[in-house]
C-alpha positions in Angstrom: 8.2 261.0 334.5 8.4 257.5 335.9 8.8 256.8 339.6 12.2 255.3 339.1 13.4 258.3 337.1 12.1 260.7 339.9 13.9 258.7 342.6 17.1 258.9 340.5 16.7 262.6 340.0 16.3 263.1 343.8 19.4 261.0 344.5 21.4 263.1 342.0 20.2 266.3 343.5 21.0 265.2 347.0 24.5 264.1 345.9 25.1 267.4 344.1 23.9 269.3 347.2 26.3 267.4 349.5 29.1 268.0 347.1 28.3 271.7 347.0 28.7 271.8 350.8 32.4 271.3 350.2 32.9 273.4 347.1 35.1 276.0 348.8 37.3 273.2 350.2 37.6 271.7 346.7 38.7 275.0 345.4 41.3 275.2 348.2 42.6 271.8 347.4 43.0 272.7 343.7 44.8 275.9 344.7 47.2 274.1 347.0 47.9 271.3 344.6 48.7 273.8 341.8 51.4 275.1 344.2 52.8 271.6 344.3 51.9 270.9 347.9 51.3 267.3 346.9 51.0 265.1 343.8 47.6 263.9 344.9 45.0 263.9 347.7 42.1 261.6 348.4 39.4 262.7 350.8 36.3 260.9 352.3 33.8 262.3 354.7 30.8 260.7 356.5 28.2 261.8 359.1 25.5 259.8 360.8 26.5 256.7 358.9 26.2 258.2 355.5 29.0 259.1 353.1 28.8 262.9 352.3 31.8 263.2 350.0 34.5 261.0 348.5 36.9 262.3 345.8 40.5 262.0 344.5 42.6 264.9 343.2 45.8 264.9 341.2 48.1 262.0 340.2 48.5 258.7 342.0 51.2 257.9 339.5 52.4 261.0 337.7 54.8 259.1 335.3 52.1 256.8 334.1 49.3 259.4 334.2 47.2 257.5 336.7 44.7 259.8 338.4 43.9 259.5 342.1 40.4 258.5 343.1 38.7 257.6 346.3 39.6 254.0 345.5 43.3 254.5 345.1 45.3 252.6 347.7 47.6 254.9 349.7 50.4 254.0 352.2 48.9 254.9 355.6 52.1 255.1 357.7 51.0 255.4 361.4 47.3 255.1 360.7 48.3 251.4 360.6 48.4 251.5 364.4 44.6 251.7 365.1 44.1 249.1 362.4 46.7 246.7 364.0 45.1 247.5 367.4 41.7 246.3 365.9 43.4 243.0 365.1 44.8 242.8 368.6 41.3 243.3 370.1 40.1 240.4 368.0 42.5 238.2 369.9 41.4 239.9 373.2 37.7 239.1 372.5 38.6 235.5 371.6 40.2 235.2 375.1 43.6 234.6 373.6 45.2 237.8 374.8 44.7 239.7 378.1 45.5 243.4 377.9 47.0 243.7 381.3 49.3 240.7 381.0 53.0 241.2 380.4 53.8 241.5 376.7 56.6 238.8 377.2 53.8 236.3 378.0 53.0 236.2 374.3 56.2 236.8 372.3 58.5 233.9 373.3 61.2 233.2 372.2 61.6 236.9 372.0 61.6 239.0 375.1 61.9 242.6 376.1 65.1 243.8 377.8 64.5 246.0 380.9 67.4 248.4 381.2 65.2 250.1 383.8 62.0 249.2 385.6 60.3 245.8 385.5 59.6 244.1 382.1 56.5 242.4 383.8 54.9 245.9 383.9 55.3 246.3 380.2 51.8 245.0 379.5 50.0 244.6 376.2 47.9 247.6 377.0 50.9 249.8 377.8 52.7 248.8 374.6 49.5 249.6 372.6 49.3 253.0 374.3 53.0 253.9 374.0 53.5 253.9 377.8 55.6 250.7 378.2 58.9 252.5 378.2 60.0 251.4 374.7 62.0 253.9 372.7 61.8 256.1 369.6 62.3 253.8 366.6 61.9 253.7 362.9 64.0 251.8 360.3 63.4 251.7 356.5 64.7 249.2 354.0 64.7 250.4 350.4 64.4 247.8 347.6 67.2 249.3 345.6 69.6 248.8 348.5 71.0 245.5 349.8 69.6 245.8 353.3 66.6 243.8 354.4 64.7 243.6 357.7 66.1 241.1 360.2 63.9 238.5 361.7 61.5 239.9 364.3 63.3 238.2 367.2 66.5 239.9 366.2 64.9 243.3 366.0 63.3 242.8 369.4 66.7 241.7 370.8 68.4 244.9 369.4 65.7 247.5 370.1 63.0 246.0 372.3 64.6 247.7 375.3 62.9 249.6 378.1 64.6 253.0 378.4 62.2 254.2 381.0 60.1 252.4 383.6 56.7 251.1 382.2 53.9 253.5 383.0 56.2 256.5 383.7 55.2 258.5 380.7 53.9 258.5 377.1 56.6 257.9 374.6 55.6 257.2 371.0 57.3 254.0 369.8 57.0 252.2 366.4 58.9 249.3 367.8 56.0 248.7 370.2 53.6 248.2 367.3 56.2 246.2 365.5 56.2 243.8 368.5 52.4 243.7 368.5 52.3 242.5 364.9 54.8 239.7 366.1 52.4 239.0 369.0 49.5 238.6 366.6 51.6 236.1 364.6 52.7 234.1 367.7 49.2 233.9 369.2 47.2 233.3 366.0 49.7 231.0 364.2 49.2 233.0 361.1 51.3 235.7 359.3 50.3 239.2 360.4 49.1 240.1 356.9 47.0 237.0 356.6 45.5 237.4 360.1 44.5 241.0 359.3 43.0 240.0 356.0 40.9 237.2 357.4 40.0 238.7 360.8 39.6 242.5 360.0 39.7 243.5 356.3 37.4 240.9 354.7 34.8 240.8 357.6 34.5 244.6 357.3 34.3 244.5 353.5 37.6 246.3 353.1 38.8 244.9 349.8 41.2 247.8 349.3 43.0 247.5 352.6 46.0 245.3 353.1 49.2 244.9 355.1 51.7 245.6 352.4 50.9 245.5 348.7 49.3 242.1 347.8 50.1 240.4 344.5 48.0 241.9 341.7 47.5 245.3 343.3 50.9 246.8 342.5 49.5 249.2 339.9 46.6 250.2 342.2 48.5 252.1 344.8 49.7 255.7 344.9 53.4 256.1 344.2 55.3 257.7 347.1 57.1 261.0 346.0 60.0 262.7 347.7 60.7 266.4 348.3 62.4 266.4 344.9 59.1 265.4 343.2 60.6 262.1 342.1 59.3 258.6 343.0 60.8 257.1 346.1 61.9 253.5 345.6 59.7 251.1 347.4 60.6 250.5 351.1 59.8 248.2 353.9 60.1 248.3 357.7 61.0 246.2 360.7 57.8 247.5 362.4 55.0 246.5 360.0 52.2 246.8 362.6 53.1 250.4 363.0 53.5 251.5 359.4 52.8 249.0 356.7 49.1 249.1 355.9 47.7 250.5 352.7 44.1 251.5 352.1 41.9 253.6 349.9 40.1 256.7 351.3 36.8 254.9 350.7 37.9 251.8 352.7 39.5 253.8 355.5 36.2 255.7 355.8 34.4 252.4 356.2 36.9 251.3 358.8 36.2 254.6 360.6 32.4 254.1 360.4 32.8 250.7 362.1 34.6 252.4 365.0 31.8 254.9 365.2 29.4 252.0 365.6 27.8 252.9 362.3 28.4 249.6 360.5 27.9 249.6 356.8 26.0 247.0 354.8 28.0 243.8 354.7 30.2 244.6 357.7 30.4 242.0 360.5 30.5 242.9 364.2 34.1 241.8 364.6 34.4 243.8 367.9 31.8 244.5 370.5 30.8 248.1 371.3 32.6 247.6 374.7 35.8 246.8 373.0 35.5 249.8 370.7 34.9 252.0 373.8 38.0 250.5 375.5 40.2 251.4 372.5 38.9 255.0 372.6 39.5 255.4 376.4 42.8 257.2 377.3 45.2 254.8 378.9 48.0 257.4 379.2 48.1 261.2 379.2 50.1 262.9 376.4 49.4 266.4 377.7 46.7 268.3 379.6 44.4 268.2 376.6 45.0 264.8 375.0 45.8 261.1 375.7 46.3 257.8 373.9 44.2 254.7 374.1 44.6 251.4 372.3 45.7 252.6 368.9 44.0 256.0 369.1 44.8 259.6 370.0 42.0 261.2 372.0 41.8 265.0 372.1 39.4 267.8 371.6 38.3 270.2 368.9 35.7 272.9 369.3 34.7 271.3 372.6 34.1 267.9 370.9 36.0 264.7 371.7 38.0 263.7 368.6 39.5 260.2 368.2 42.2 260.3 365.6 45.5 259.2 364.1 47.8 260.7 361.6 50.7 259.2 359.6 53.8 260.6 358.1 57.0 259.2 356.5 58.8 259.4 353.2 56.2 260.1 350.5 53.3 259.8 352.9 51.0 262.2 354.8 47.7 260.9 356.2 45.0 261.7 358.7 41.9 260.1 360.1 39.5 262.0 362.4 36.5 260.6 364.2 34.0 262.5 366.4 32.0 259.7 368.1 29.3 261.8 369.6 28.5 263.5 366.2 29.1 260.3 364.2 31.6 262.3 362.0 34.5 260.7 360.1 37.1 262.5 357.9 39.9 260.9 355.9 42.6 262.7 353.9 45.5 260.8 352.3 48.4 262.0 350.2 51.5 260.5 348.5 54.0 263.1 349.7 55.1 264.7 352.9 52.8 267.7 353.1 50.6 269.7 355.5 47.8 269.5 353.0 45.9 266.4 354.3 45.9 267.8 357.9 44.9 271.3 356.9 42.1 270.0 354.7 40.8 267.4 357.2 40.6 269.9 360.0 38.9 272.5 357.8 36.3 269.9 356.9 35.9 268.9 360.5 35.5 272.5 361.6 32.9 273.1 359.0 30.9 270.0 360.1 31.2 270.9 363.8 30.0 274.5 363.2 30.8 277.6 365.2 32.7 278.0 368.4 36.3 278.8 369.2 38.9 276.1 368.8 40.2 274.6 372.0 43.6 275.9 372.9 46.5 273.6 372.7 48.4 272.8 375.9 52.2 272.8 375.5 54.6 270.8 377.5 57.1 272.3 379.9 60.0 272.2 377.5 62.3 275.1 378.0 65.9 276.2 377.8 68.1 274.1 380.1 68.8 275.8 383.4 70.6 273.2 385.4 70.0 272.7 389.1 72.9 271.7 391.4 72.1 268.0 390.9 73.0 268.2 387.2 76.2 270.3 387.4 79.4 268.3 387.3 81.1 265.5 385.5 79.4 262.2 384.6 80.8 258.9 383.5 79.3 255.7 382.2 78.5 253.6 379.1 76.5 253.8 376.0 75.3 250.2 375.4 74.5 249.2 371.9 73.3 245.7 370.7 76.8 245.0 369.5 78.9 246.3 372.5 79.4 249.1 375.0 81.3 252.4 374.7 82.7 254.8 377.3 80.5 257.9 377.6 81.5 261.1 379.4 79.3 264.1 380.1 80.2 267.6 381.4 77.4 269.8 382.6 78.2 273.4 383.5 76.3 275.9 385.6 75.7 278.0 382.4 73.7 275.1 380.9 76.5 274.3 378.4 76.9 270.5 378.0 79.8 268.6 376.4 80.0 264.9 375.7 82.6 262.3 374.7 81.8 259.0 373.1 84.6 256.4 373.1 87.7 257.7 371.5 86.0 260.5 369.7 86.8 264.1 370.7 84.6 266.1 373.1 81.6 267.6 371.3 78.8 270.1 372.3 75.4 268.8 373.1 73.2 271.2 371.2 69.9 272.6 372.4 69.8 271.0 375.8 66.3 271.2 377.3 64.2 269.7 380.1 61.2 268.0 378.6 58.8 266.5 381.1 61.7 265.9 383.5 63.9 264.5 380.8 67.2 266.2 379.8 67.2 266.2 376.0 69.8 267.4 373.4 71.6 266.4 370.2 75.3 265.7 369.6 77.6 264.6 366.8 78.7 261.0 367.1 78.5 257.5 365.7 77.2 254.7 367.9 79.2 252.2 365.8 76.5 249.6 365.0 76.3 248.2 361.4 72.6 249.2 361.0 72.9 252.7 362.4 76.0 253.4 360.4 74.1 252.7 357.1 73.4 256.5 357.1 75.2 259.5 358.6 73.5 260.3 362.0 73.5 262.4 365.1 72.8 261.1 368.6 69.7 262.4 370.3 69.7 262.1 374.1 66.7 261.8 376.4 67.9 261.2 380.0 66.2 261.1 383.4 68.0 262.0 386.6 67.5 259.3 389.2 69.6 260.2 392.2 73.2 260.5 391.1 72.5 258.6 387.9 71.4 260.0 384.5 70.0 257.3 382.2 67.7 256.7 379.2 67.9 256.8 375.5 70.7 257.6 373.0 69.1 257.5 369.6 71.0 257.4 366.3 68.8 259.7 364.1 69.8 259.8 360.4 70.8 263.2 359.1 68.2 264.7 356.7 68.4 263.5 353.1 66.3 262.7 350.0 65.2 259.4 351.7 63.7 258.9 355.2 66.4 257.5 357.4 66.3 255.7 360.7 66.0 256.2 364.5 67.7 253.4 366.4 68.0 253.6 370.2 70.6 252.4 372.6 70.8 252.6 376.3 72.9 255.2 378.0 73.7 255.5 381.7 76.2 257.8 383.4 77.0 258.3 387.1 77.9 261.6 388.7 81.6 261.7 389.7 
């Protein structure tokens, strides 16, 4: 046997050995997919800078019989956030953005609207860590419908509102990352997609990662499927930096390895190790066991620090897990809403981390609403949408029962009132009356903080469940105790 043949045999044996390490997990994937948990799944795993396993399962495009592979491009949903944050840090390292400057310093002519607090405290870092006071937000635009995303300045005018003082609490907000992609455009002078291509994707050798689907790659991405197992028409967003990036499992793993400081061949050092560390440092607490940095969740699993992000929306479930100390990265991507990617990714991670009990999960102090004297009584004020204000009345009884009245509509019950981190939450029937929210039937989700004799915060029009993902569009609500 020649030396070259011997080396190839050793390489084949090594690859087979590593694949066998995950044979039970492959069997579990096959079993779950046979039960129609998802049309396809792509996984990729690395440790100590080396790829251990990459594989696709099922159909990327069932109708055209296109199989999924590790090179199939998947819609990433919210895993777009740490990728956008990487682009933001490129501007930081170039001295063009300061993380603790007000966001408004970089987005003129757009500006945030401070319904409470001080907009100058809504810094770039706080926006990137979901602690600037921006609200819940998502909005989808399907290509078989007539609606299209408005200009970014208009989206920011409508929904770039501070519904809580900056720094008060963690509040996950897609609009924040939508504004960050606008910041990137304003500061760099280039379109967001072009900036990310030139400053992040190509320098890292990520030829199958893009903001949106670039021309020529339409047939190389996984079709998104709905709960009815049918393809979902292509959709867009008004928050591209939060949700619009596509990538293959292979390329997302290479992105992860860069953030583990295990650069692969051909990857440029687009960020310093200090900037990578800064991104992985919690800037705000989510709960007692986790926080959020610049684009990353930071938590624990089996006593190990895990840096991660997941994504979920119509036809998408994704997860990316990094364990910096162990140099472990796990990717799992699917083209349907499913628990499969998360289940498989954590099973892989637990196998790689070895024995030991899982860390317990700390829950928040959400509970049934038992009103103190300060809440009980009648409240009156306004719900302020981007197109006008409406009278809003609230009745809170000692029993915890709450009724609300919006404009000329009849009184309605606020369902499931609770206190969540000091915020009174609940859901009620109603229509906020704006053209964009009224595209789909919706309920109004309340999240109000008592500040003396005032209750104020978010009133979010959340689309009723349907075959297509709907919208969450937030207005400002403030009522005064009578």
